[in-house]
Structures are given as C-alpha cells and as structure tokens.
C-alpha positions in Angstrom: -20.0 45.0 22.8 -21.5 45.6 26.3 -20.0 44.3 29.4 -22.4 41.3 29.8 -21.8 40.1 26.3 -18.1 40.6 26.7 -18.0 38.5 29.9 -20.1 35.8 28.3 -17.9 35.7 25.2 -14.7 35.5 27.3 -16.3 32.9 29.5 -17.0 30.8 26.5 -13.4 31.3 25.2 -12.0 30.3 28.6 -14.1 27.2 28.7 -13.0 26.2 25.2 -9.4 26.9 26.1 -9.8 24.8 29.2 -11.3 21.9 27.3 -8.5 22.2 24.7 -5.9 22.1 27.5 -7.6 19.2 29.1 -7.5 17.2 25.9 -3.8 18.1 25.5 -3.1 16.9 29.0 -5.1 13.7 28.5 -3.4 13.1 25.2 0.1 13.5 26.8 -0.8 11.1 29.6 -2.0 8.6 27.1 1.4 8.2 25.4 3.4 5.1 26.1 6.9 3.8 26.5 7.8 0.3 25.3 9.2 -2.1 27.8 10.8 -5.2 26.2 11.0 -8.4 28.3 13.1 -11.4 27.4 14.7 -14.5 28.9 14.0 -16.9 31.7 11.1 -14.9 33.2 7.8 -15.8 34.8 4.9 -13.6 33.8 2.1 -13.8 36.4 -1.4 -12.5 35.9 -2.5 -14.0 39.2 -2.7 -10.8 41.2 -5.9 -8.9 40.7 -4.2 -5.5 40.6 -0.7 -5.9 39.2 1.2 -7.8 36.6 4.3 -9.5 38.2 7.5 -10.4 36.5 9.7 -12.9 38.3 13.4 -13.7 37.6 13.9 -17.1 39.3 17.1 -18.2 41.0 19.1 -19.6 38.1 22.8 -19.9 38.6 24.8 -18.4 35.7 22.0 -16.0 34.7 22.0 -12.3 35.1 19.1 -9.7 35.1 19.8 -6.5 33.2 17.8 -3.4 32.2 19.0 -1.4 29.2 17.7 2.1 29.4 17.6 4.0 26.1 16.8 7.7 26.7 15.1 10.2 24.5 18.5 11.7 24.1 22.0 10.9 25.2 23.7 7.6 25.8 22.1 4.3 26.8 23.0 2.7 30.1 22.7 -0.8 31.7 21.4 -1.4 35.2 21.5 -4.7 37.1 18.0 -5.9 37.9 17.6 -7.3 41.5 15.3 -7.1 44.4 11.8 -5.7 44.2 11.0 -3.2 41.5 7.8 -1.3 40.8 6.3 0.8 38.0 4.0 3.8 38.8 1.9 5.5 36.1 -1.4 7.0 35.1 -4.2 4.9 33.7 -3.8 4.0 30.0 -5.7 0.7 30.2 -8.3 -1.1 32.3 -7.6 -3.0 35.5 -8.7 -6.3 34.0 -5.9 -8.9 33.7 -7.9 -11.1 31.3 -7.8 -8.4 28.6 -4.2 -9.5 27.8 -4.3 -12.3 25.3 -0.9 -13.4 24.1 -1.3 -16.6 22.1 2.4 -17.2 21.7 3.2 -17.2 25.4 3.7 -20.6 27.0 1.1 -20.8 29.9 1.7 -23.3 32.7 -2.0 -24.1 32.8 -1.6 -25.8 29.4 0.2 -28.6 31.3 -1.3 -28.4 34.8 -4.8 -27.0 34.4 -6.4 -24.0 35.9 -5.5 -24.9 39.5 -1.8 -24.1 38.9 -0.4 -21.4 41.2 2.9 -19.7 41.6 5.1 -18.5 44.4 6.5 -15.7 42.2 6.9 -13.4 45.2 9.8 -15.7 46.3 11.8 -14.9 43.2 15.0 -13.0 43.9 13.9 -10.3 41.4 10.3 -9.3 41.0 8.8 -6.3 39.0 5.2 -5.3 39.8 3.3 -3.2 37.3 -0.4 -2.0 37.8 -2.6 -3.3 35.0 -3.9 0.2 34.5 -0.4 1.5 33.7 -0.3 -1.0 30.8 -1.8 -0.2 27.4 -1.0 -3.5 25.7 1.2 -6.6 25.8 2.2 -8.4 22.6 4.9 -10.9 21.5 7.3 -9.2 19.1 9.9 -12.0 18.8 9.2 -15.7 18.4 11.3 -18.8 18.7 13.0 -19.8 15.4 11.4 -23.2 15.6 8.0 -24.4 17.0 8.0 -26.2 20.3 6.2 -29.1 21.8 6.5 -30.4 25.4 7.0 -33.9 26.8 6.6 -35.4 30.2 10.0 -36.0 31.9 8.7 -39.2 33.6 7.2 -40.9 30.6 8.6 -39.1 27.6 5.0 -38.8 26.2 4.1 -35.6 24.4 1.7 -33.3 26.3 -1.4 -33.3 24.1 -2.9 -30.3 25.9 -0.1 -28.0 24.6 -0.6 -26.5 21.2 2.5 -26.9 19.2 3.7 -23.5 18.0 6.5 -20.9 17.8 6.6 -19.4 21.3 7.1 -15.9 22.7 10.8 -15.0 23.0 10.3 -11.3 23.7 7.2 -9.4 25.0 6.6 -5.7 24.4 4.7 -4.1 27.3 3.4 -0.5 26.5 3.7 1.5 29.7 2.2 4.9 30.6 4.9 7.4 29.7 4.3 9.7 32.6 5.2 6.8 34.9 8.4 5.9 36.9 10.1 2.6 37.3 11.8 2.1 40.6 14.6 -0.5 40.7 15.8 -2.5 43.7 13.3 -1.1 46.2 13.5 2.4 44.9 17.3 2.8 45.0 17.2 3.8 41.3 14.3 5.6 39.7 13.8 6.1 35.9 11.3 8.6 34.5 9.6 7.0 31.5 8.9 10.4 30.0 12.6 10.8 29.4 13.0 7.2 28.1 12.5 6.0 24.5 12.5 2.3 25.4 13.5 -0.2 28.0 14.9 -3.7 27.5 14.8 -6.1 30.5 16.5 -9.5 30.1 17.3 -12.4 32.3 19.7 -14.7 30.4 23.0 -16.7 30.8 25.9 -14.5 31.4 28.3 -16.5 29.2 26.1 -18.2 26.5 27.9 -20.6 24.2 28.6 -19.3 20.7 27.7 -22.6 19.2 25.9 -25.4 21.1 23.6 -28.3 20.3 22.1 -28.0 23.8 18.8 -26.1 23.9 19.1 -23.6 26.8 15.3 -23.4 27.1 15.1 -27.1 27.7 18.2 -27.2 30.0 17.0 -24.3 32.1 13.2 -24.8 32.1 13.4 -26.7 35.4 14.2 -23.5 37.3 10.5 -22.5 37.0 9.3 -25.5 39.0 10.8 -24.2 42.2 8.2 -21.5 42.2 5.1 -23.6 41.2 2.4 -25.2 43.3 0.9 -27.9 41.1 -2.3 -30.0 41.7 -1.7 -33.3 43.4 -2.7 -35.2 40.2 -0.3 -33.2 38.1 2.9 -33.6 40.0 5.1 -34.2 37.0 7.7 -32.1 35.2 7.5 -31.2 31.5 10.4 -30.5 29.1 10.3 -28.3 26.1 11.4 -29.9 22.8 12.1 -28.2 19.5 10.2 -29.4 16.5 13.1 -29.8 14.1 11.0 -30.2 10.9 10.1 -26.6 11.1 10.0 -24.1 8.3 12.5 -21.3 8.0 12.6 -18.9 11.0 10.2 -16.0 11.0 12.0 -12.6 10.6 12.5 -10.9 13.9 10.8 -7.6 14.7 12.5 -4.7 16.5 15.3 -6.8 17.9 17.9 -4.9 19.9 19.4 -8.0 21.5 22.6 -9.8 20.4 22.0 -13.1 18.6 24.1 -16.2 19.1 23.2 -18.5 16.2 22.3 -21.3 16.6 22.1 -20.6 20.3 18.4 -20.1 21.3 17.6 -18.0 24.4 15.6 -19.1 27.3 11.9 -18.2 26.8 9.2 -16.8 29.1 6.3 -18.6 30.7 3.0 -17.2 31.9 1.0 -18.1 35.0 
C-alpha cells in the first residue's frame, strides 16, 4: 500500500472510530436515573424553562431524600431550602409534553387562570425540562377521588373522578447533579441508582379513619392565586364504593394501612 492510500485508509478508520466514540458518548449521556416523588408536593409547570417542586409549609410534615447508590449503603437527607438539578439534554424544553392523567391539576377546579406562588414554599426543587426524559405516575391512590366545595358541599363537576397520582417517577439525565439546600450537598446521579423524595407527616397514625389528604389539602391554598370568581376552597373526598386497590408498582415506601398518604397536585 502506498503512502497516500495508507493515509486515506487510516483517515477513514479514524473517522469511523470517532463516530463510534461519539455514539458511545451520546448513548451514555442519554441514560437516566429515576427520581421518585411522593407526598404533599406542588408540581408546577408554570415556568417556561424548569419544572418546580414545592414542599409547602405544613406543620408535622418532613421532607426527606433517600439516596440509593449504585453500590454501598443508602442514606437519607433532609430536604430544605432551594435545590437544583443540572444535567445534559435527554428531552425537549417543552413543558406541555408531560401528560400525566392521574395527577390532580388545580385548573380542574379554578380554570386556566390559576397561578401559584410556589417560589415562596420553604423547600423548592428546580429541574430543567431538558434534563427530564419522562414523568409518569407509578403509584395511584387505593380508591378513586372526587372533590367537593367546602362552602356548599357540592361536588365539583369539572373534576374527573379517578384514582389519583400518589407517586411520580421523573427520569433524570444520569450525568447530572442534584444540589440540595443551595448547594451545601451535591449528589452525582451517575453514582446513584435511584432517588426517593417524600414530604409526609413525621408521625403518621397506624390506623385512622381520617383521610390525611383531605385534612392537609388546605396547605396548598396558601400558595395559590385564584381568579376572583373562583375564590372557594375544595376538599378531596374518597369514593368509598371503589373496586379493590390496584397493585402498587416499584414501591419503596412504608405502608400504613389503612392510612393513605397525602397526594401531589399540579399547577
């Protein structure tokens, strides 16, 4: 082989190797780490760039993050202050691509003009939409829910009766980092198998006829700006004539039967 042919051949091989390496790099950056979210949490799609998760001021509740590493022992971290997630793009920047039918949306009661002040929550997690591959509900309430107006007791016809989201699974770019409490604690997602964030009562009753979701739903209203013609509160109500509970999927949380956890809402 003469020198020109040799250089041409090697150039082609180098280009092929570069393309292969590029595909490998892109494939690695496209991997995701599941982030499970549960409890009395506001999920806001209002910002054009980031998903925001707000833990309202709710006495008796505690925010925790369980970190399950790729290897080694798990650890629990208190969630407080402002936290952020950084990561490469595994999805588009469009908030409206996330369709979660089971998530209770405040616009179902108050219309499209509803707005939140989620930034005022004591704990807020901000995640760029591009760092999120998907969001799905992986656990549902054991029974369907409806909502009634607190002032009149009338059922809210605009809400579709259904089993509602108890736990969301957010797939995050695995090359990202989650920074807790203003960056005081950083966790590399590449070294993490999964994360479980929860904002729930610290001392839940082992057996109670009181529905915590109904009892604690009022904490959300502190952070809502409602239209003038919709200045009423709503209360969740279990539909007791429900069929047997749907089996849970991927549940790593403790269960307190028949205690039902607080559930998330979307803005």
